[in-house]
Structures are given as C-alpha cells and as structure tokens.
C-alpha positions in Angstrom: -14.7 16.1 -4.7 -14.8 16.6 -0.9 -12.7 13.7 0.4 -13.1 14.4 3.9 -16.0 11.9 4.6 -14.2 9.3 2.4 -11.0 9.7 4.3 -12.9 9.1 7.6 -14.4 6.0 6.2 -11.1 4.7 4.9 -9.5 5.3 8.4 -12.2 3.2 9.9 -11.7 0.5 7.5 -7.9 0.2 7.8 -8.3 0.4 11.6 -10.6 -2.6 11.4 -9.4 -6.1 11.2 -5.6 -6.4 11.7 -3.8 -5.0 8.9 -0.5 -5.4 10.4 -1.1 -9.3 10.2 -1.6 -8.9 6.5 1.5 -6.6 6.0 3.8 -9.0 8.0 3.1 -11.5 5.1 5.0 -9.4 2.4 7.9 -7.7 3.7 9.9 -9.0 0.6 8.3 -6.0 -1.7 9.5 -3.4 0.7 13.1 -5.0 0.7 13.0 -5.2 -3.2 11.9 -1.6 -3.5 14.6 -0.3 -1.2 17.1 -2.1 -3.7 15.3 -0.7 -6.7 15.4 2.9 -5.1 19.3 2.3 -4.5 18.8 3.6 -0.8 22.2 4.8 0.6 23.3 4.8 4.3 22.6 8.1 5.8 19.9 9.2 3.4 16.6 10.9 4.5 13.7 8.5 3.8 9.8 8.9 4.2 7.6 6.0 4.3 4.3 7.4 3.4 1.0 5.6 4.4 3.4 3.2 6.2 0.9 0.9 7.8 2.9 -1.2 10.3 6.2 -0.2 8.8 7.3 -2.6 6.1 9.3 -0.1 4.0 10.3 2.3 6.8 11.8 -0.8 8.6 13.4 -2.2 5.4 15.1 1.5 5.0 16.2 1.6 8.6 18.0 -1.8 8.0 20.0 0.1 5.4 21.0 2.7 8.1 18.9 5.5 6.6 17.3 8.3 8.5 13.8 7.2 8.5 10.3 8.5 9.1 7.2 6.7 8.6 3.6 8.5 8.5 0.1 7.0 8.5 -3.3 8.1 9.6 -4.1 5.1 11.7 -2.5 5.5 15.0 -2.8 1.7 15.8 -0.8 0.8 12.9 1.8 3.3 13.7 2.0 1.8 17.3 2.8 -1.6 15.5 5.4 -0.2 13.5 7.0 1.3 16.5 6.9 -2.1 18.2 8.4 -3.8 15.2 11.3 -1.3 15.0 12.1 -1.5 18.6 12.0 -5.3 18.4 14.8 -5.2 15.8 16.6 -2.4 17.4 16.3 -0.1 14.4 16.1 3.6 14.6 12.9 5.0 12.9 10.4 7.7 13.7 6.6 7.3 13.1 3.9 10.0 13.3 0.5 10.5 12.3 0.1 12.4 8.9 -2.3 12.3 5.9 -0.7 11.3 2.4 -2.6 14.3 0.9 -1.0 16.7 3.1 2.5 15.9 4.5 3.7 18.0 7.2 7.2 18.6 5.9 8.9 21.3 4.0 9.5 21.1 0.4 12.6 18.8 -0.7 13.1 17.2 3.0 13.7 13.6 1.7 16.2 12.0 -0.6 13.7 9.0 -1.1 10.0 8.8 -0.5 8.6 5.3 -0.4 5.3 3.7 -0.2 4.3 0.0 -0.3 0.6 -0.4 -1.2 -0.2 2.6 1.1 -0.4 5.9 -0.7 -2.2 4.4 -3.7 -5.5 4.3 -1.6 -5.6 8.0 -0.8 -8.8 9.3 -2.5 -7.3 12.2 -4.4 -4.7 10.7 -6.6 -3.3 13.8 -8.1 -2.9 15.7 -4.7 -1.1 12.6 -3.4 1.2 12.5 -6.2 2.0 16.3 -5.7 2.6 15.8 -2.2 5.1 12.8 -2.8 7.1 14.8 -5.2 7.0 18.1 -3.1 8.8 16.4 -0.2 11.3 14.8 -2.4 14.4 16.9 -3.0 15.7 17.7 -6.5 17.3 14.6 -7.9 15.6 12.2 -5.4 13.3 9.6 -6.1 9.9 8.5 -5.2 9.6 4.6 -5.0 6.3 2.7 -4.7 4.8 -0.8 -4.7 1.3 -0.4 -6.2 -1.1 -3.4 -7.0 -2.0 -3.5 -10.8 -5.5 -3.3 -12.0 -5.6 -7.0 -13.1 -4.1 -8.3 -9.9 -5.9 -10.3 -7.1 -6.2 -7.0 -5.1 -7.9 -5.5 -8.2 -10.3 -8.3 -8.6 -11.0 -8.3 -4.7 -11.9 -4.7 -4.7 -14.4 -5.3 -7.7 -15.9 -8.1 -5.9 -16.4 -6.1 -2.7 -17.6 -3.2 -5.0 -20.7 -5.3 -6.0 -21.9 -5.4 -2.6 -20.6 -2.2 -1.1 -20.1 0.3 -4.1 -17.2 2.8 -3.6 -18.2 6.5 -3.4 -19.2 8.1 -6.6 -16.3 9.8 -8.5 -13.5 7.8 -6.7 -11.1 6.5 -9.0 -9.8 2.9 -8.4 -6.6 2.7 -6.2 -5.3 0.0 -8.6 -4.9 2.7 -11.2 -1.5 3.5 -9.6 -0.4 0.0 -10.9 -0.6 1.2 -14.4 2.5 2.8 -15.7 0.5 5.1 -18.0 -1.6 6.6 -15.2 1.7 7.1 -13.0 2.9 9.3 -16.0 -0.3 11.3 -15.7 0.1 11.8 -12.2 3.7 12.7 -11.9 3.8 14.5 -15.1 6.2 15.0 -18.0 9.3 16.1 -16.2 10.2 13.0 -14.2 11.7 9.7 -15.3 9.9 6.4 -14.4 11.1 2.8 -14.4 8.1 0.6 -13.5 8.6 -3.2 -14.1 5.8 -5.5 -13.2 6.6 -7.9 -10.4 4.8 -10.7 -8.6 5.2 -12.8 -5.4 3.3 -15.6 -3.9 1.1 -15.9 -0.9 0.7 -19.4 0.6 -2.5 -20.5 2.4 -4.3 -23.7 3.3 -7.0 -23.2 0.8 -9.1 -20.5 -0.9 -11.4 -20.6 2.1 -8.7 -20.2 4.5 -7.3 -17.0 2.5 -10.9 -15.6 2.3 -11.4 -16.2 6.1 -7.9 -14.5 6.7 -8.9 -11.5 4.7 -12.2 -11.3 6.2 -10.8 -11.1 9.6 -7.7 -9.0 9.0 -7.9 -6.9 5.8 -9.6 -3.7 6.7 -11.7 -3.0 3.6 -13.0 -6.5 3.4 -13.6 -6.7 7.2 -15.6 -3.5 7.2 -17.4 -4.4 4.0 -18.7 -7.6 5.5 -19.6 -5.8 8.6 -22.1 -3.5 6.8 -23.9 -6.5 5.3 -26.6 -8.5 6.7 -25.8 -12.2 7.4 -26.9 -13.3 4.0 -25.1 -10.8 2.2 -21.9 -11.3 4.3 -22.0 -15.0 3.5 -22.4 -14.5 -0.2 -19.7 -11.9 -0.3 -17.3 -14.5 1.6 -18.3 -17.2 -1.0 -17.4 -14.7 -3.8 -14.1 -13.9 -2.0 -12.9 -17.5 -2.1 -14.1 -17.8 -5.7 -12.2 -14.8 -6.8 -8.9 -15.9 -5.1 -9.1 -19.2 -7.0 -8.6 -17.3 -10.2 -5.1 -16.4 -9.1 -4.1 -19.6 -7.5 -1.0 -21.2 -9.2 -0.7 -24.1 -6.9 -0.5 -27.9 -8.1 -1.8 -29.3 -5.0 -4.7 -28.8 -2.5 -3.2 -25.8 -0.9 -3.5 -22.2 -2.3 -0.4 -20.4 -3.8 -1.8 -16.8 -4.4 0.0 -14.9 -7.2 0.2 -11.3 -6.2 0.9 -8.9 -9.3 2.2 -5.4 -8.5 4.0 -2.5 -10.3 7.5 -1.6 -8.8 7.8 2.0 -9.6 10.9 4.3 -9.2 10.1 8.0 -10.1 13.0 10.2 -10.4 12.6 14.0 -9.8 14.7 16.1 -12.0 17.8 17.9 -10.6 21.0 17.3 -9.3 21.6 14.3 -6.7 
C-alpha cells in the first residue's frame, strides 16, 4: 500500500481545525504515561507524533532530555510556545513516525500519546519506535481503544467519508493483542485499560467543539455538502451521548484508552 497520498491527506486534516485546543484538554494522560514509563531525570526521551507537545512537556518537567517530532509544522510551533511559556527545555522538529531521523538506540524512552497510532503503516511505525529505542528501553503509548468514543467517532465519520481502502483502523493500537502482533514476541508489554472524563456543556457543545477543532472531523465536514455536513454533525452529537456518564444536563464524556509500556529486551 502506497501511503504517500494518505499521509498528505492526514497532514492536511491534522493541520485543519485547532488540534492544540483538543490536546490541551487531556494533559493528564501524558503525565500518567510518564509515571508508567518510570522516566528518570537525564534520560533521552522522544515524543513521536507529538502534536502540541503533551508528552514532551510532561517528560521535560521530569528533567529529561526531550525531543518531540511531528509532521504538522503548526503543531510543532504550538509545542515550542508551550514549552517556552513553562521555561522547559525541549527540542521540536518535523519528522514522520514511519521514518524517524535518528540512529538506532538513540533514546531511553519513546513516547506517543494518541499520535503514532494514526500513522497509516502500523507495522513500519512499530518497527521505527522500537528501532530508535535503546536495548532495555521502553516504548510507552496512550492509544484510544476500539470501543472508545474515538473509535465510535471514526466509524461515524467513515459512514460519510470512507477511509482509504486497505487502511487499518488506528484504534487497533488500543488492543493489546494487536500490540503484540506489531511489536513481536521478544518484548514485554504491560497495557492496562484506563479512562478519563471530558466535560462539556452538552452533547451539541462537544460536537461543535470537535467540528471546529478536531482535524479529522473538521476536514470530513468540509468535504460534504451542507445537508451532509448537517447530518454528520447530528450523528456526532448522538454518538457522544452513548459515552455520557453525567447525572445532570451537562456532558461528562468517558474517554477509554490503553496505557501501554513496551519494554525492549536488553540491559538497562
């Protein structure tokens, strides 16, 4: 499968809307991931598909030597601004998760929070994550689960704007059995299921927020005519209600994810 055109479309999608506004709503997952990975001060840490820098910034708070990479320049600029605002040392550069520009074993820990999972070639991405991780290091990821709201959202969008043929769903990264296929038999994997809550005024408020800010939804709506876009917005609001755990008129959206720590064999 030639992923060149797919990645170009993905870049356009993630650059549309305002993903930094979305990422700003769940830094907790990155903080917890850094604890799960047991980061140590001074370690070399890579945040892959870093977006606006949640995991990179969390690692920098722990005095790690941090590099963040993404293929959307506008998100990298937001990450730089955030790190500077907190007085944190981190380097950000443009790069593709499927072709990381670093030698083998360059990092003690390789992180990704809801980022690398969207690369179209899943097997190549897993190879790259492991390749740049040193022997005895760890790859730590936050990945949305197949039965999560995000999984349901992509299925809803896919009914209106079908994904490219042959592209495996990104939420497969949120299944432990799939992770074992991707990373192979020689690693050890700890992958507990986690969840957190997003809070909105209503289902319609959440659908509007995602329509404006979440690149895949924003781009899908832009490709539809007025009637199709209105229908997709209605379906987005209905989808989110399935994950509402609120006991009042507001929306409390349960977000389910897998917190995976993959340990590469070798001496620490």
